[in-house]
VMD Tcl script that builds the backbone (N, CA, C; Angstrom):
set m [mol new atoms 228]
animate dup $m
set s [atomselect $m all]
$s set {name element resname resid chain x y z} {
  {N N MET 1 A -59.909 -28.682 28.709}
  {CA C MET 1 A -58.717 -28.906 29.543}
  {C C MET 1 A -58.065 -30.093 29.905}
  {N N ILE 2 A -56.943 -30.219 30.104}
  {CA C ILE 2 A -56.318 -31.715 30.260}
  {C C ILE 2 A -56.091 -31.561 31.639}
  {N N SER 3 A -55.874 -32.457 32.562}
  {CA C SER 3 A -55.389 -32.346 33.913}
  {C C SER 3 A -54.236 -33.566 33.854}
  {N N ARG 4 A -53.691 -33.597 34.868}
  {CA C ARG 4 A -52.641 -34.614 35.142}
  {C C ARG 4 A -52.843 -34.988 36.612}
  {N N ARG 5 A -52.119 -36.146 36.494}
  {CA C ARG 5 A -52.338 -36.750 37.984}
  {C C ARG 5 A -50.790 -37.079 38.310}
  {N N PRO 6 A -49.866 -36.384 39.223}
  {CA C PRO 6 A -48.761 -36.572 39.069}
  {C C PRO 6 A -48.393 -38.135 40.096}
  {N N GLY 7 A -47.048 -38.512 39.143}
  {CA C GLY 7 A -46.860 -39.932 39.888}
  {C C GLY 7 A -46.223 -39.477 41.270}
  {N N PRO 8 A -44.974 -40.505 41.347}
  {CA C PRO 8 A -44.108 -40.295 42.661}
  {C C PRO 8 A -43.461 -38.881 42.511}
  {N N ALA 9 A -43.162 -38.482 43.518}
  {CA C ALA 9 A -42.655 -37.207 43.554}
  {C C ALA 9 A -43.074 -36.271 43.081}
  {N N GLY 10 A -44.247 -35.933 42.521}
  {CA C GLY 10 A -44.794 -34.951 41.898}
  {C C GLY 10 A -44.544 -35.145 40.172}
  {N N ARG 11 A -43.797 -35.897 39.824}
  {CA C ARG 11 A -43.877 -36.099 38.139}
  {C C ARG 11 A -44.403 -37.126 37.545}
  {N N CYS 12 A -44.853 -36.833 36.342}
  {CA C CYS 12 A -45.431 -38.180 35.485}
  {C C CYS 12 A -44.213 -39.169 35.251}
  {N N PRO 13 A -44.734 -40.318 35.539}
  {CA C PRO 13 A -43.658 -41.142 35.292}
  {C C PRO 13 A -43.114 -41.367 33.939}
  {N N ARG 14 A -41.841 -41.987 33.674}
  {CA C ARG 14 A -41.734 -42.078 32.185}
  {C C ARG 14 A -41.396 -43.524 31.870}
  {N N SER 15 A -42.047 -43.935 30.909}
  {CA C SER 15 A -42.136 -45.663 30.364}
  {C C SER 15 A -40.975 -45.591 29.565}
  {N N PRO 16 A -40.411 -46.723 29.288}
  {CA C PRO 16 A -39.405 -47.082 28.691}
  {C C PRO 16 A -40.250 -47.620 27.237}
  {N N GLU 17 A -41.327 -47.627 27.204}
  {CA C GLU 17 A -41.943 -48.080 25.966}
  {C C GLU 17 A -42.519 -46.774 25.314}
  {N N LEU 18 A -42.451 -45.661 24.821}
  {CA C LEU 18 A -42.943 -44.883 24.345}
  {C C LEU 18 A -42.943 -45.200 23.148}
  {N N PRO 19 A -43.893 -44.637 22.248}
  {CA C PRO 19 A -43.586 -44.653 20.867}
  {C C PRO 19 A -42.766 -44.147 20.328}
  {N N GLU 20 A -42.069 -44.558 19.056}
  {CA C GLU 20 A -40.812 -43.501 18.558}
  {C C GLU 20 A -40.825 -42.338 17.966}
  {N N HIS 21 A -42.226 -41.889 17.699}
  {CA C HIS 21 A -42.370 -40.297 17.472}
  {C C HIS 21 A -41.728 -39.563 18.285}
  {N N PRO 22 A -40.883 -38.947 18.253}
  {CA C PRO 22 A -40.211 -37.703 18.845}
  {C C PRO 22 A -41.151 -36.664 19.886}
  {N N ASP 23 A -42.506 -36.563 19.392}
  {CA C ASP 23 A -43.298 -35.887 20.382}
  {C C ASP 23 A -43.517 -36.415 21.491}
  {N N TYR 24 A -43.833 -37.860 21.710}
  {CA C TYR 24 A -44.250 -38.187 22.756}
  {C C TYR 24 A -43.567 -37.938 24.051}
  {N N PRO 25 A -41.858 -38.021 24.097}
  {CA C PRO 25 A -41.132 -37.571 25.323}
  {C C PRO 25 A -41.319 -36.069 25.574}
  {N N ARG 26 A -41.289 -35.434 24.484}
  {CA C ARG 26 A -41.279 -33.928 24.892}
  {C C ARG 26 A -43.007 -33.514 25.270}
  {N N ILE 27 A -44.041 -34.597 25.045}
  {CA C ILE 27 A -45.266 -34.036 25.677}
  {C C ILE 27 A -45.130 -34.384 27.146}
  {N N LEU 28 A -44.643 -35.489 27.378}
  {CA C LEU 28 A -44.652 -35.986 28.808}
  {C C LEU 28 A -43.386 -34.687 29.771}
  {N N ALA 29 A -42.587 -33.998 28.947}
  {CA C ALA 29 A -42.062 -33.097 29.450}
  {C C ALA 29 A -42.597 -31.861 29.582}
  {N N VAL 30 A -43.231 -31.597 28.796}
  {CA C VAL 30 A -44.518 -30.267 29.147}
  {C C VAL 30 A -45.234 -30.459 30.575}
  {N N PHE 31 A -45.866 -31.728 30.472}
  {CA C PHE 31 A -46.515 -32.356 31.490}
  {C C PHE 31 A -45.959 -32.283 32.946}
  {N N ASN 32 A -44.621 -32.516 32.680}
  {CA C ASN 32 A -43.720 -32.320 34.139}
  {C C ASN 32 A -43.362 -30.908 34.468}
  {N N GLU 33 A -43.341 -30.153 33.179}
  {CA C GLU 33 A -43.258 -28.462 33.620}
  {C C GLU 33 A -44.243 -27.958 33.888}
  {N N ALA 34 A -45.615 -28.340 33.695}
  {CA C ALA 34 A -46.808 -27.203 34.174}
  {C C ALA 34 A -47.272 -27.904 35.536}
  {N N THR 35 A -47.914 -26.593 35.854}
  {CA C THR 35 A -48.359 -26.360 37.047}
  {C C THR 35 A -49.703 -26.449 37.136}
  {N N GLY 36 A -50.687 -26.817 36.163}
  {CA C GLY 36 A -51.780 -26.460 36.121}
  {C C GLY 36 A -52.152 -27.294 34.915}
  {N N PRO 37 A -53.542 -27.486 34.536}
  {CA C PRO 37 A -54.065 -27.822 33.554}
  {C C PRO 37 A -53.592 -27.170 32.128}
  {N N LEU 38 A -53.529 -28.455 31.047}
  {CA C LEU 38 A -53.169 -27.962 29.559}
  {C C LEU 38 A -54.236 -27.968 28.932}
  {N N ARG 39 A -54.245 -27.475 27.656}
  {CA C ARG 39 A -55.012 -27.537 26.653}
  {C C ARG 39 A -54.261 -28.110 25.342}
  {N N ALA 40 A -54.969 -28.575 24.518}
  {CA C ALA 40 A -54.125 -28.901 23.274}
  {C C ALA 40 A -53.154 -27.785 22.550}
  {N N ARG 41 A -53.769 -26.754 22.539}
  {CA C ARG 41 A -53.115 -25.357 22.046}
  {C C ARG 41 A -51.838 -25.302 23.064}
  {N N ASP 42 A -51.921 -25.254 24.498}
  {CA C ASP 42 A -50.945 -25.240 24.782}
  {C C ASP 42 A -49.442 -26.208 24.504}
  {N N ILE 43 A -50.011 -27.521 24.455}
  {CA C ILE 43 A -48.889 -28.268 24.236}
  {C C ILE 43 A -48.609 -28.240 22.636}
  {N N CYS 44 A -49.522 -27.699 21.860}
  {CA C CYS 44 A -48.475 -27.525 20.351}
  {C C CYS 44 A -47.599 -26.383 20.814}
  {N N GLN 45 A -48.324 -25.085 21.483}
  {CA C GLN 45 A -47.299 -24.028 21.429}
  {C C GLN 45 A -45.814 -24.328 22.301}
  {N N ALA 46 A -46.020 -25.567 23.032}
  {CA C ALA 46 A -44.745 -25.791 23.833}
  {C C ALA 46 A -43.853 -26.840 22.822}
  {N N LEU 47 A -44.512 -27.255 21.791}
  {CA C LEU 47 A -43.695 -28.131 20.918}
  {C C LEU 47 A -43.095 -27.423 19.602}
  {N N ASP 48 A -43.642 -26.267 19.968}
  {CA C ASP 48 A -43.320 -25.351 18.463}
  {C C ASP 48 A -43.884 -25.878 17.484}
  {N N HIS 49 A -45.108 -26.359 17.692}
  {CA C HIS 49 A -45.960 -26.450 16.108}
  {C C HIS 49 A -46.875 -25.487 15.878}
  {N N ALA 50 A -46.801 -25.109 14.537}
  {CA C ALA 50 A -47.671 -24.432 14.082}
  {C C ALA 50 A -49.251 -24.416 14.807}
  {N N LEU 51 A -49.773 -23.193 15.303}
  {CA C LEU 51 A -50.783 -23.237 15.595}
  {C C LEU 51 A -51.890 -23.171 14.430}
  {N N LEU 52 A -52.326 -24.537 13.581}
  {CA C LEU 52 A -53.026 -24.813 12.782}
  {C C LEU 52 A -54.166 -26.052 13.570}
  {N N PRO 53 A -55.142 -25.900 13.081}
  {CA C PRO 53 A -56.251 -26.975 13.181}
  {C C PRO 53 A -55.648 -28.046 13.268}
  {N N LYS 54 A -55.268 -28.492 12.254}
  {CA C LYS 54 A -54.642 -30.097 12.248}
  {C C LYS 54 A -53.660 -30.315 13.458}
  {N N ASN 55 A -52.833 -29.346 13.816}
  {CA C ASN 55 A -51.952 -29.722 14.799}
  {C C ASN 55 A -52.518 -29.793 16.237}
  {N N ILE 56 A -53.413 -28.641 16.342}
  {CA C ILE 56 A -54.434 -28.716 17.691}
  {C C ILE 56 A -55.290 -29.849 17.701}
  {N N GLU 57 A -55.942 -30.242 16.711}
  {CA C GLU 57 A -57.011 -31.535 16.849}
  {C C GLU 57 A -56.075 -32.852 16.836}
  {N N GLY 58 A -54.800 -32.563 16.500}
  {CA C GLY 58 A -53.944 -34.055 16.366}
  {C C GLY 58 A -53.563 -34.260 17.907}
  {N N ALA 59 A -53.434 -33.106 18.623}
  {CA C ALA 59 A -52.782 -32.993 20.053}
  {C C ALA 59 A -53.454 -34.547 20.996}
  {N N PRO 60 A -54.713 -33.982 21.032}
  {CA C PRO 60 A -55.722 -34.985 21.966}
  {C C PRO 60 A -55.504 -36.564 21.724}
  {N N ALA 61 A -55.125 -36.444 20.327}
  {CA C ALA 61 A -55.254 -38.181 19.640}
  {C C ALA 61 A -53.797 -39.000 20.559}
  {N N LYS 62 A -52.597 -37.638 20.572}
  {CA C LYS 62 A -51.264 -38.201 21.041}
  {C C LYS 62 A -51.524 -38.371 22.191}
  {N N LEU 63 A -52.247 -37.506 23.358}
  {CA C LEU 63 A -52.226 -37.634 24.871}
  {C C LEU 63 A -53.360 -38.910 25.312}
  {N N LYS 64 A -54.270 -39.181 24.305}
  {CA C LYS 64 A -54.997 -40.302 24.430}
  {C C LYS 64 A -54.195 -41.590 24.249}
  {N N HIS 65 A -53.127 -41.379 23.250}
  {CA C HIS 65 A -52.298 -42.772 23.117}
  {C C HIS 65 A -51.400 -42.969 24.272}
  {N N LEU 66 A -50.935 -41.873 24.946}
  {CA C LEU 66 A -50.157 -41.732 26.142}
  {C C LEU 66 A -50.719 -42.248 27.287}
  {N N VAL 67 A -52.084 -41.859 27.823}
  {CA C VAL 67 A -53.046 -42.352 28.707}
  {C C VAL 67 A -53.205 -43.914 28.541}
  {N N LYS 68 A -53.537 -44.313 27.220}
  {CA C LYS 68 A -53.758 -45.563 26.862}
  {C C LYS 68 A -52.138 -46.805 27.487}
  {N N LEU 69 A -51.567 -46.121 27.275}
  {CA C LEU 69 A -50.156 -46.728 27.758}
  {C C LEU 69 A -49.828 -46.742 29.095}
  {N N ASP 70 A -50.529 -45.620 29.626}
  {CA C ASP 70 A -50.510 -45.380 30.953}
  {C C ASP 70 A -49.290 -44.860 31.614}
  {N N THR 71 A -48.402 -43.775 31.084}
  {CA C THR 71 A -47.451 -43.150 31.100}
  {C C THR 71 A -47.614 -41.502 31.729}
  {N N THR 72 A -49.116 -41.256 31.966}
  {CA C THR 72 A -49.409 -40.012 32.248}
  {C C THR 72 A -49.809 -39.917 33.449}
  {N N GLY 73 A -49.867 -41.325 34.006}
  {CA C GLY 73 A -49.911 -41.454 35.551}
  {C C GLY 73 A -51.659 -41.519 36.002}
  {N N GLY 74 A -52.246 -42.219 34.845}
  {CA C GLY 74 A -53.740 -42.275 34.726}
  {C C GLY 74 A -54.618 -40.652 34.523}
  {N N ALA 75 A -54.072 -39.952 33.735}
  {CA C ALA 75 A -55.034 -38.838 33.630}
  {C C ALA 75 A -55.983 -39.136 32.590}
  {N N GLY 76 A -57.196 -38.578 32.616}
  {CA C GLY 76 A -58.358 -38.800 31.470}
  {C C GLY 76 A -59.196 -39.669 32.220}
}
mol reanalyze $m
mol bondsrecalc $m
mol representation Tube
mol addrep $m
């Protein structure tokens, strides 16, 4: 499970330096709407990705990239 620490006003901060891939802002939107912990499978479903192993296994890498950029409020 992946949990998040909310930023100011209970929202994850949005960084202007997000990677160009369209999934990154969508992932942050999923976290902003989440009321509890998320799994990689939950993120794939929210992004309308097929629930294939390659998609589910790739989600944590994208999350780690966001954490590395410090866009999720220090989750991880």
